[in-house]
C-alpha positions as CSV (number, residue, x, y, z in Angstrom):
1,M,-48.5,17.4,-16.0
2,A,-47.2,17.9,-12.5
3,S,-44.2,19.7,-13.9
4,D,-46.5,22.4,-15.3
5,R,-47.6,23.3,-11.8
6,A,-46.1,26.3,-10.1
7,K,-43.6,25.5,-7.4
8,P,-44.6,26.5,-3.9
9,C,-42.8,29.6,-2.8
10,E,-40.4,29.3,0.0
11,L,-41.4,31.3,3.0
12,D,-39.1,32.8,5.6
13,Q,-40.0,30.2,8.3
14,E,-38.5,32.3,11.1
15,K,-41.3,34.9,10.5
16,Y,-44.0,32.3,10.4
17,D,-42.9,30.1,13.3
18,A,-43.3,32.9,15.8
19,D,-44.6,32.1,19.3
20,D,-46.8,35.1,19.2
21,N,-48.1,37.8,16.8
22,V,-48.6,41.5,17.7
23,K,-50.2,44.2,15.7
24,I,-49.2,47.8,16.3
25,I,-51.0,50.6,14.5
26,C,-49.3,54.0,13.7
27,L,-51.7,57.0,13.6
28,G,-51.5,60.7,12.9
29,D,-52.0,63.3,10.3
30,S,-50.5,63.2,6.8
31,A,-46.8,64.1,6.5
32,V,-46.0,63.9,10.3
33,G,-43.3,61.2,9.6
34,K,-45.1,57.9,10.4
35,S,-43.5,56.1,7.5
36,K,-40.1,57.6,8.2
37,L,-40.4,56.5,11.8
38,M,-41.1,52.9,10.7
39,E,-38.3,53.1,8.1
40,R,-35.7,54.4,10.6
41,F,-36.8,52.0,13.4
42,L,-37.3,48.8,11.4
43,M,-34.7,49.2,8.7
44,D,-32.3,51.7,10.2
45,G,-32.5,53.7,7.1
46,F,-33.5,57.2,6.0
47,Q,-34.4,58.5,2.6
48,P,-35.3,62.2,2.8
49,Q,-38.0,62.0,0.0
50,Q,-41.2,60.1,0.7
51,L,-44.5,59.7,-1.2
52,S,-47.6,59.9,0.9
53,T,-48.8,56.5,2.2
54,Y,-51.8,55.3,0.2
55,A,-54.3,53.8,2.6
56,L,-51.9,51.4,4.4
57,T,-48.4,50.1,4.4
58,L,-47.7,46.9,6.4
59,Y,-44.2,46.3,7.9
60,K,-43.3,42.9,9.4
61,H,-40.7,42.7,12.1
62,T,-39.4,39.7,14.1
63,A,-38.4,40.4,17.7
64,T,-37.3,38.2,20.6
65,V,-39.1,39.0,23.9
66,D,-38.3,37.0,27.0
67,G,-36.8,34.2,24.8
68,K,-39.8,33.9,22.6
69,T,-40.0,34.9,18.9
70,V,-42.7,37.5,18.3
71,L,-43.9,38.6,14.8
72,V,-44.8,42.2,15.0
73,D,-47.0,43.7,12.3
74,F,-46.6,47.5,12.1
75,W,-49.6,49.1,10.3
76,D,-48.5,52.5,8.9
77,T,-51.8,54.2,8.1
78,A,-52.5,57.1,5.7
79,G,-53.3,60.3,7.6
80,Q,-55.3,61.9,4.8
81,E,-59.0,62.6,5.6
82,R,-60.2,60.7,2.5
83,F,-59.1,57.4,4.2
84,Q,-61.0,58.1,7.5
85,S,-63.8,55.7,6.6
86,M,-61.3,52.8,6.5
87,H,-59.9,53.3,10.0
88,A,-62.3,51.0,11.7
89,S,-60.7,48.0,10.0
90,Y,-57.2,49.2,11.0
91,Y,-58.1,49.0,14.7
92,H,-59.3,45.4,14.5
93,K,-57.2,43.2,16.8
94,A,-54.6,45.9,17.4
95,H,-52.4,45.3,20.5
96,A,-50.8,48.8,20.7
97,C,-50.8,52.2,19.1
98,I,-48.1,54.8,18.2
99,M,-49.6,58.3,17.5
100,V,-47.2,60.7,15.8
101,F,-47.4,64.5,15.4
102,D,-45.0,67.0,13.7
103,V,-43.7,69.6,16.2
104,Q,-43.3,72.0,13.4
105,R,-47.1,71.9,12.6
106,K,-49.2,72.6,15.7
107,V,-52.4,71.5,14.0
108,T,-51.0,67.9,13.8
109,Y,-50.8,68.0,17.6
110,K,-54.3,69.4,18.0
111,N,-55.6,66.6,15.8
112,L,-54.2,63.9,18.1
113,S,-57.3,64.3,20.3
114,T,-59.4,63.1,17.3
115,W,-57.1,60.2,16.6
116,Y,-57.1,59.3,20.3
117,T,-60.9,59.5,20.6
118,E,-61.3,57.2,17.6
119,L,-58.7,54.8,18.9
120,R,-60.5,54.5,22.2
121,E,-63.8,54.0,20.5
122,F,-62.5,50.8,18.8
123,R,-59.7,49.7,21.2
124,P,-60.3,51.2,24.6
125,E,-57.8,49.0,26.4
126,I,-54.6,49.0,24.3
127,P,-51.4,50.9,25.3
128,C,-50.6,54.0,23.3
129,I,-47.6,56.2,23.0
130,V,-47.2,59.6,21.4
131,V,-44.2,60.5,19.3
132,A,-43.3,64.2,18.9
133,N,-41.5,64.0,15.6
134,K,-39.2,66.4,13.7
135,I,-37.7,67.9,16.8
136,D,-34.6,68.8,14.8
137,G,-36.7,71.6,13.1
138,G,-36.9,73.5,16.4
139,A,-40.4,74.8,16.2
140,I,-42.9,73.9,18.9
141,P,-41.4,72.1,21.9
142,A,-43.3,69.0,22.8
143,S,-43.4,70.1,26.4
144,A,-45.5,73.1,25.4
145,C,-48.3,70.9,24.1
146,Q,-51.2,69.9,26.4
147,H,-53.2,66.7,25.8
148,S,-56.9,67.3,25.9
149,V,-58.5,63.9,26.1
150,G,-58.5,61.8,29.2
151,D,-55.3,60.6,30.7
152,P,-52.4,61.6,28.4
153,P,-50.4,58.8,26.9
154,P,-46.7,58.7,27.5
155,H,-44.7,60.5,24.8
156,I,-41.2,60.6,23.3
157,S,-39.5,63.1,21.0
158,S,-37.7,62.0,17.9
159,S,-35.6,63.2,15.0
160,I,-35.7,60.7,12.2
161,P,-32.7,61.8,10.1
162,G,-30.5,61.6,13.2
163,A,-32.2,58.6,14.6
164,G,-32.8,60.5,17.9
165,N,-34.6,58.5,20.6
166,L,-35.3,55.5,18.3
167,Q,-33.9,52.4,20.0
């Protein structure tokens, strides 16, 4: 009868023997390039077509920091308003946040203050960085944007197709 049992699956032990686990959430409006940012950074790939993220996509990444193995969970959240009610659970135990906006759509920058306020409601102490994405489109320069909530988080500019500033 023992032969009828399912065999235990083999896990990638490197990912589960980590010295530490870190959770990083990625926030921003729909279609600002959050998933593409993850794809380019974590897999060094780029596919020009992308379906909208439905609720959440979880990416796992192993990194070595100061000689220790760290398992990093990147939570790529959906930016559509219909998922707003689920955001509270996304913030739980997050260690850091990446907020993304599309420089070609100014409203996505204006909405960062809503994302930032919500983030600080649930996780007031975690570090946060803002990514000005799609700079290759040449619309609104990131330097022209003014942050309107508290101390502005640091920001970087990126171009996903060309992997600009993603190292």
